[in-house]
KEKE-3310 file (N, C-alpha, C; in steps of 0.2 Angstrom, whole numbers, plus 5000, padded with zeros to 4 digits):
npx = (5478:5471:5477:5467:5467:5478:5483:5477:5482:5495:5492:5485:5494:5504:5496:5495:5511:5510:5502:5513:5525:5520:5514:5528:5534:5523:5525:5540:5540:5530:5539:5549:5543:5540:5553:5556:5547:5551:5563:5562:5555:5569:5574:5572:5557:5541:5531:5517:5521:5531:5523:5515:5524:5529:5516:5515:5525:5523:5513:5515:5523:5514:5509:5518:5522:5512:5508)
npy = (5323:5332:5340:5352:5353:5355:5365:5377:5377:5382:5391:5400:5399:5409:5420:5422:5425:5435:5445:5446:5453:5466:5466:5468:5478:5489:5490:5497:5507:5516:5514:5525:5536:5541:5541:5553:5562:5561:5566:5582:5588:5585:5592:5604:5609:5611:5598:5599:5607:5598:5588:5592:5594:5582:5574:5584:5580:5565:5569:5574:5565:5555:5561:5562:5550:5547:5553)
npz = (5466:5457:5439:5439:5450:5458:5448:5452:5467:5466:5457:5472:5480:5475:5475:5490:5491:5485:5490:5500:5499:5493:5508:5515:5504:5507:5522:5522:5515:5523:5534:5530:5527:5541:5546:5537:5542:5555:5554:5548:5560:5567:5564:5566:5566:5569:5574:5568:5556:5549:5548:5539:5528:5524:5522:5507:5502:5499:5495:5481:5474:5474:5462:5453:5451:5443:5429)
capx = (5474:5471:5481:5467:5468:5484:5486:5474:5484:5498:5488:5482:5503:5510:5492:5500:5518:5511:5502:5515:5530:5514:5515:5532:5534:5520:5529:5547:5536:5530:5543:5553:5539:5541:5560:5557:5544:5556:5570:5560:5556:5576:5580:5568:5550:5537:5527:5513:5525:5533:5517:5513:5530:5528:5510:5516:5530:5519:5510:5521:5527:5509:5507:5524:5520:5501:5509)
capy = (5328:5331:5346:5358:5356:5356:5376:5382:5378:5384:5399:5403:5402:5415:5429:5424:5430:5442:5446:5446:5456:5470:5470:5473:5485:5497:5495:5499:5515:5520:5520:5530:5539:5542:5545:5560:5567:5561:5573:5586:5589:5587:5597:5610:5612:5609:5593:5603:5607:5593:5582:5595:5594:5575:5579:5588:5577:5561:5573:5575:5558:5551:5565:5564:5541:5546:5557)
capz = (5463:5447:5439:5441:5457:5458:5445:5459:5472:5465:5457:5478:5485:5473:5477:5494:5489:5481:5495:5507:5494:5493:5512:5513:5503:5513:5527:5520:5512:5527:5540:5525:5528:5548:5545:5535:5550:5563:5553:5547:5566:5572:5560:5569:5560:5572:5574:5561:5549:5552:5545:5531:5526:5524:5517:5504:5499:5498:5489:5475:5472:5470:5457:5449:5446:5439:5424)
cpx = (5473:5474:5476:5467:5476:5488:5482:5480:5490:5497:5488:5489:5504:5504:5497:5508:5514:5513:5509:5519:5526:5515:5522:5532:5531:5524:5536:5545:5535:5534:5549:5550:5541:5550:5560:5553:5548:5563:5569:5560:5563:5577:5577:5562:5546:5532:5522:5517:5526:5529:5517:5518:5530:5522:5513:5521:5528:5515:5511:5522:5520:5511:5510:5523:5514:5505:5515)
cpy = (5329:5339:5352:5360:5359:5367:5377:5384:5381:5393:5405:5404:5405:5421:5429:5428:5434:5448:5450:5451:5463:5474:5473:5478:5492:5497:5497:5508:5520:5521:5520:5536:5544:5545:5549:5565:5565:5568:5578:5588:5588:5590:5605:5614:5608:5604:5594:5602:5600:5588:5585:5593:5585:5571:5581:5582:5568:5561:5572:5569:5553:5556:5564:5557:5543:5549:5551)
cpz = (5456:5447:5438:5446:5462:5457:5451:5465:5473:5461:5467:5481:5481:5474:5482:5493:5487:5486:5500:5502:5496:5503:5514:5512:5505:5517:5524:5518:5518:5532:5536:5529:5534:5548:5542:5539:5553:5560:5550:5557:5571:5569:5561:5565:5569:5571:5567:5555:5547:5547:5538:5525:5520:5517:5508:5501:5497:5491:5482:5472:5472:5463:5450:5444:5441:5432:5421)
residu = (MET:THR:ASP:ALA:GLU:LYS:MET:MET:GLN:LEU:MET:MET:ALA:MET:GLY:ALA:GLU:ALA:LYS:GLU:GLN:THR:GLN:ILE:GLN:MET:ASP:ASN:ALA:SER:ASN:MET:LEU:LYS:MET:ALA:TYR:ASP:SER:TYR:VAL:ARG:ALA:GLY:PHE:SER:PRO:LYS:MET:ALA:PHE:GLU:LEU:THR:LYS:THR:MET:LEU:SER:SER:ALA:ILE:GLN:GLY:ALA:LYS:LYS)
# end
């Protein structure tokens, strides 16, 4: 195997690892959003209100990250 082929294999492995880590982070974020939604419902909010609160929370976090 040439050095270029070895480098290509290494880069592909690093890309696969980065994709795996991104998927894990997205799964964790999704779980946290679902937990927030469930907490709002348990606190007495209607499912629709809990969904709106969760959307607002997510939107605010995204807007804050852009600044």
